C-alpha positions as CSV (number, residue, x, y, z in Angstrom):
1,M,24.2,12.9,15.5
2,W,22.7,13.7,19.1
3,S,23.8,11.8,22.2
4,D,21.2,9.3,23.9
5,E,20.1,11.8,26.6
6,T,18.8,14.2,23.4
7,I,17.1,11.6,21.9
8,V,15.0,10.7,24.7
9,A,14.5,14.8,25.1
10,F,13.5,14.9,21.6
11,R,11.2,11.7,21.6
12,K,9.2,12.8,24.5
13,A,8.9,16.5,24.0
14,L,7.3,15.5,20.3
15,L,5.1,12.7,21.8
16,D,3.8,15.4,25.0
17,W,3.2,17.8,21.8
18,Y,1.4,14.5,20.2
19,D,-0.4,14.1,23.2
20,A,-1.9,17.6,23.8
21,K,-1.9,18.5,19.9
22,G,-2.6,15.6,17.7
23,R,-5.6,15.2,14.8
24,D,-6.7,12.8,16.9
25,H,-10.2,13.4,15.2
26,L,-9.1,11.9,11.7
27,P,-11.1,8.6,11.6
28,W,-8.2,6.3,10.7
29,R,-6.9,7.0,13.5
30,M,-9.8,5.9,15.8
31,N,-8.3,1.8,15.8
32,Q,-5.2,0.2,15.0
33,D,-6.8,-1.2,11.9
34,P,-4.6,-2.3,8.9
35,Y,-6.5,-2.0,6.6
36,R,-8.3,1.3,7.0
37,I,-4.8,3.0,7.6
38,W,-3.8,1.5,4.3
39,V,-6.5,3.2,2.7
40,S,-6.1,6.4,4.3
41,E,-2.5,7.2,3.3
42,I,-3.3,5.4,-0.5
43,M,-5.6,8.4,-0.3
44,L,-3.4,10.7,1.2
45,Q,-0.5,11.2,-0.9
46,Q,-0.9,14.3,-3.0
47,T,-3.9,14.8,-1.4
48,Q,-4.9,17.2,1.1
49,V,-5.9,15.9,4.7
50,N,-10.0,17.8,4.7
51,T,-10.5,17.0,1.4
52,V,-9.5,12.6,2.4
53,I,-12.2,12.7,4.9
54,P,-15.3,12.2,3.3
55,Y,-14.0,10.0,0.6
56,F,-12.4,7.8,3.5
57,N,-15.9,7.8,5.4
58,R,-17.6,6.9,2.1
59,F,-15.1,4.2,1.2
60,V,-14.8,2.6,4.4
61,M,-18.7,1.7,4.2
62,L,-18.9,0.7,0.9
63,F,-16.0,-1.3,1.3
64,P,-15.4,-2.1,4.6
65,S,-13.5,-5.2,4.5
66,I,-10.4,-6.5,2.8
67,R,-12.8,-9.0,1.2
68,D,-15.0,-6.3,0.1
69,L,-12.1,-4.4,-2.0
70,A,-11.2,-7.2,-3.1
71,E,-14.4,-8.4,-4.6
72,A,-15.8,-4.9,-6.0
73,D,-17.3,-3.7,-9.4
74,E,-14.5,-1.7,-11.0
75,E,-17.2,0.7,-12.0
76,V,-18.4,1.1,-8.5
77,L,-14.5,1.1,-7.3
78,L,-13.4,4.1,-9.7
79,K,-16.5,5.9,-8.6
80,A,-15.9,5.9,-5.1
81,W,-12.5,7.3,-6.1
82,E,-13.6,9.8,-8.2
83,G,-12.3,13.2,-7.8
84,L,-9.1,12.3,-6.4
85,G,-7.5,11.6,-9.4
86,Y,-4.1,8.8,-9.4
87,Y,-7.0,6.4,-10.6
88,S,-4.1,3.6,-11.0
89,R,-3.7,3.7,-7.3
90,V,-7.5,2.4,-6.5
91,R,-6.5,-0.1,-8.8
92,N,-3.6,-1.3,-7.2
93,M,-5.6,-1.5,-4.0
94,Q,-7.6,-4.0,-5.6
95,V,-5.2,-6.1,-6.5
96,A,-2.9,-5.7,-3.4
97,A,-7.0,-7.2,-1.5
98,Q,-7.1,-9.8,-4.2
99,Q,-3.3,-10.8,-2.9
100,V,-4.1,-10.7,0.7
101,M,-7.0,-12.8,-0.2
102,T,-5.0,-15.2,-2.0
103,D,-1.7,-15.3,-0.5
104,Y,-2.3,-14.3,3.6
105,D,-5.6,-15.8,4.0
106,G,-7.7,-12.4,4.3
107,V,-5.8,-11.7,7.1
108,F,-3.2,-8.3,6.9
109,P,0.4,-9.2,6.9
110,S,2.1,-7.7,9.8
111,D,5.9,-8.8,8.7
112,P,7.0,-5.6,6.3
113,A,9.0,-8.0,4.0
114,E,5.6,-9.3,3.3
115,I,3.4,-6.1,3.1
116,I,6.6,-4.6,0.9
117,K,5.3,-7.2,-1.7
118,L,1.7,-6.3,-2.2
119,K,0.7,-4.1,-5.0
120,G,1.0,-0.1,-4.8
121,I,2.7,-0.5,-0.9
122,G,6.0,1.3,-1.2
123,P,8.7,2.1,1.7
124,Y,6.4,4.9,3.2
125,T,3.2,3.3,3.1
126,C,4.7,0.2,4.5
127,G,6.3,2.2,7.1
128,A,3.1,3.7,8.1
129,I,1.2,0.5,7.9
130,S,4.1,-1.6,10.2
131,S,4.0,1.3,12.9
132,M,0.7,2.3,13.4
133,A,-0.7,-0.7,12.8
134,F,1.4,-3.6,14.0
135,G,3.9,-1.0,16.6
136,L,6.7,-1.7,14.4
137,P,9.5,0.7,15.1
138,E,9.8,1.2,11.2
139,P,10.7,4.5,9.5
140,A,7.9,6.4,7.3
141,V,9.7,8.9,5.3
142,D,7.0,11.3,3.2
143,G,7.7,15.0,2.3
144,N,6.8,16.1,5.6
145,V,9.0,13.8,7.1
146,M,11.9,14.8,5.2
147,R,11.2,18.5,5.8
148,V,11.2,18.2,9.1
149,F,14.6,16.4,9.7
150,S,16.6,18.3,7.2
151,R,15.5,21.7,9.7
152,L,16.6,19.7,12.4
153,F,19.5,18.8,11.1
154,E,20.0,20.8,8.4
155,I,20.6,18.5,5.4
156,G,20.8,20.2,2.1
157,D,21.0,16.6,-0.1
158,D,18.4,16.9,-2.5
159,I,14.9,15.5,-1.4
160,A,14.0,14.5,-5.1
161,K,16.9,12.0,-5.4
162,P,15.8,8.7,-4.1
163,A,19.2,8.4,-1.8
164,T,18.7,11.1,-0.2
165,R,15.1,9.3,1.0
166,K,17.0,6.6,2.7
167,L,19.2,8.7,4.8
168,F,16.0,10.3,6.1
169,E,15.1,6.7,6.7
170,L,17.9,5.9,8.7
171,L,17.7,8.7,10.5
172,V,14.2,7.8,11.9
173,R,15.9,4.7,12.9
174,I,17.9,6.5,15.4
175,V,14.9,8.2,17.0
176,I,12.1,6.7,16.6
177,D,10.5,5.9,19.8
178,P,10.1,1.7,20.0
179,D,7.5,1.9,22.4
180,R,5.1,4.3,20.2
181,P,6.6,4.2,16.8
182,G,3.0,4.8,14.8
183,D,2.3,8.0,17.4
184,F,6.0,8.9,16.5
185,N,5.6,8.9,12.9
186,Q,2.4,10.7,13.2
187,A,3.3,13.1,15.3
188,I,6.2,14.0,12.4
189,M,3.2,14.1,9.6
190,D,1.2,16.7,12.0
191,L,4.3,18.6,12.5
192,G,5.4,18.6,9.0
193,S,2.1,19.1,7.6
194,D,1.1,22.6,9.5
195,I,4.0,24.4,12.2
196,C,6.6,23.2,10.0
197,G,4.9,23.3,6.6
198,P,6.8,24.1,3.4
199,V,5.5,27.8,3.4
200,N,5.0,30.2,6.0
201,P,6.6,27.7,8.9
202,R,6.0,28.6,13.0
203,P,9.2,27.3,14.3
204,E,8.9,29.3,17.3
205,E,5.6,27.1,18.2
206,S,6.9,24.0,17.2
207,P,7.8,21.8,20.7
208,L,11.1,20.4,18.7
209,R,12.5,24.5,18.4
210,E,15.5,23.7,20.8
211,F,16.3,20.5,18.6
212,N,16.4,22.6,14.7
213,A,19.1,23.6,14.1
214,A,18.0,25.8,11.1
215,Y,16.0,27.8,13.5
216,K,18.9,28.0,15.5
217,N,21.0,29.5,13.3
218,G,18.7,31.3,10.9
219,T,18.8,28.9,7.8
220,M,15.3,27.7,7.6
221,H,14.7,29.1,4.4
222,L,17.4,26.7,3.2
223,Y,16.0,23.7,3.9
224,P,14.6,21.4,2.4
225,F,16.3,21.4,-0.9
226,K,14.3,19.9,-4.0
227,S,15.5,20.0,-7.4
228,K,13.1,21.2,-10.2
229,A,11.2,18.4,-11.8
230,K,10.7,18.7,-14.9
231,K,8.0,20.2,-17.1
232,P,5.1,18.3,-18.2
233,V,5.0,17.9,-21.7
234,V,2.3,20.0,-23.6
235,M,-0.3,17.8,-25.7
236,D,-3.1,19.6,-27.4
237,L,-6.3,18.1,-27.6
238,H,-10.1,17.9,-28.9
239,G,-13.1,16.9,-26.8
240,V,-15.9,16.1,-29.1
241,V,-18.9,16.4,-28.0
242,V,-21.4,14.4,-30.2
243,R,-24.8,14.4,-28.9
244,R,-28.1,12.6,-30.4
245,G,-31.5,13.5,-28.5
246,N,-31.0,13.1,-25.0
247,A,-27.4,10.3,-25.0
248,Y,-23.6,11.2,-25.8
249,L,-21.3,9.2,-27.0
250,M,-18.9,7.9,-24.7
251,E,-15.8,5.9,-25.2
252,K,-13.7,3.7,-23.1
253,R,-9.9,4.9,-23.2
254,P,-7.5,2.6,-23.8
255,S,-6.3,0.3,-20.8
256,G,-2.8,1.5,-19.3
257,G,-2.4,4.5,-20.5
258,L,-4.1,8.2,-18.9
259,L,-7.1,7.9,-17.9
260,G,-7.0,4.2,-19.1
261,D,-10.3,2.5,-19.0
262,F,-12.4,5.2,-18.2
263,W,-15.5,6.7,-20.2
264,T,-15.0,9.9,-21.8
265,F,-16.4,12.5,-24.6
266,P,-14.0,11.1,-27.6
267,L,-10.4,13.1,-27.0
268,V,-8.5,13.7,-30.3
269,E,-5.6,15.2,-31.6
270,E,-7.4,16.4,-34.8
271,G,-10.8,18.3,-34.1
272,P,-13.2,19.2,-35.9
273,E,-13.2,22.6,-38.1
274,D,-16.0,24.3,-36.0
275,E,-15.7,26.8,-33.5
276,P,-15.0,25.1,-30.3
277,I,-17.5,26.0,-27.5
278,G,-14.7,26.5,-24.6
279,S,-11.3,25.1,-23.2
280,F,-9.5,23.7,-20.4
281,T,-6.4,23.2,-19.4
282,H,-5.2,19.8,-17.3
283,V,-1.8,18.8,-15.5
284,F,-0.6,15.1,-15.2
285,S,2.4,14.6,-13.0
286,H,4.1,14.3,-16.7
287,R,1.4,15.6,-19.5
288,K,-0.3,19.3,-19.7
289,W,-3.3,18.5,-21.8
290,R,-4.8,21.6,-23.6
291,V,-8.7,20.5,-24.2
292,Q,-10.9,22.7,-26.8
293,V,-14.1,21.4,-26.4
294,H,-16.7,21.3,-29.5
295,V,-20.6,19.7,-29.8
296,Q,-21.8,17.9,-33.2
297,E,-25.1,16.5,-33.5
298,A,-24.8,13.0,-34.3
299,D,-24.9,11.4,-37.8
300,S,-27.6,8.9,-38.1
301,K,-25.3,6.1,-40.0
302,R,-22.1,6.4,-37.7
303,E,-21.1,3.2,-37.1
304,L,-19.8,2.6,-33.4
305,A,-15.9,1.1,-32.6
306,D,-16.1,-1.4,-30.0
307,N,-15.0,1.1,-27.3
308,M,-18.0,3.7,-27.9
309,K,-21.7,3.2,-27.0
310,W,-24.2,5.9,-26.4
311,V,-25.1,7.1,-23.1
312,L,-28.1,9.1,-21.5
313,E,-27.3,12.0,-19.8
314,E,-29.6,10.6,-16.4
315,D,-27.2,7.5,-16.4
316,F,-24.2,9.7,-16.4
317,P,-24.1,9.6,-12.6
318,E,-23.5,5.6,-12.9
319,Y,-20.0,6.2,-14.6
320,A,-17.2,7.2,-12.7
321,F,-15.9,10.2,-14.4
322,A,-12.0,11.1,-14.2
323,V,-11.9,15.2,-13.8
324,P,-11.2,15.9,-17.8
325,Q,-14.7,14.7,-18.7
326,Q,-16.3,16.5,-15.6
327,K,-14.6,19.6,-17.3
328,M,-15.7,18.8,-20.5
329,W,-19.3,18.5,-19.4
330,E,-19.1,21.3,-17.1
331,I,-18.3,23.7,-20.5
332,V,-21.1,21.8,-22.4
333,K,-23.8,22.6,-19.6
334,K,-22.5,26.3,-19.2
335,H,-23.3,26.4,-23.3
336,E,-26.4,25.5,-23.2
337,R,-27.3,27.6,-20.9
338,K,-26.2,30.4,-22.7
339,L,-28.3,29.3,-25.5
340,F,-31.4,28.6,-23.7
């Protein structure tokens, strides 16, 4: 580990760079509101910053406070999240907001031991909120941070393993700036997403190049090490678009499964015998759907199950459509343009 003098020099180099080059234009960095920081950190999980900005602005306009989020109608909430994916995250956020209203009198807790109790908040998000909103020297270790620190110290441990994250949390605790922990964490994240990115890193531009063992030793290409994830399980499905005039048959998917509680065209494993009008592939974290799309005219005698209903095309904007539903609808509209 570094000497105390090296740690002090490291902090100064990083924070001087952050003060000059940090992304201060990001809307969630305009203040230290824990609610805004929380929303942004959940949105930023596996999503690019530029994609998140308009979603964030719209979300905090619709739900400007924890109370608004706690009391939001689910359809409106899911619509606001439409396109970001991982819808369990926004559902967990609403549960957590309800916890804050019930257990903390509507005030976001400032103790990391209490923050971590909120639904959907893990060690990384807890550390981000604790440091950025409350100025506590807590590590916020994500993929960017592990990438930067693995190169700084030539750490070859598998970053896919939870034990490795613990190692990086320990390192960050040692070197984090006690006076500006939030800025420190954000600076590392900014570095890891750009100059020290996963592809085409530019270590010669890094404010930390003189501290970077992998750069000095020519081993940048070896770090970080991550074992390959298991391939998602493939499922072949049929999307059956049943039309009755200007209305379409929609079904609400079961709670708890993929796309739980979303409305979609019926998705079945055994499809119709007619030719599909198109197909698409959609990859979840552990599933890969290969979907063939069919169009049928409604049978006037068809009885609907409790989770089905007819929805007019003009009412589609009122529904939160997950990406697979959007892809099915795009195929239908493309097919109709070919016909007419």
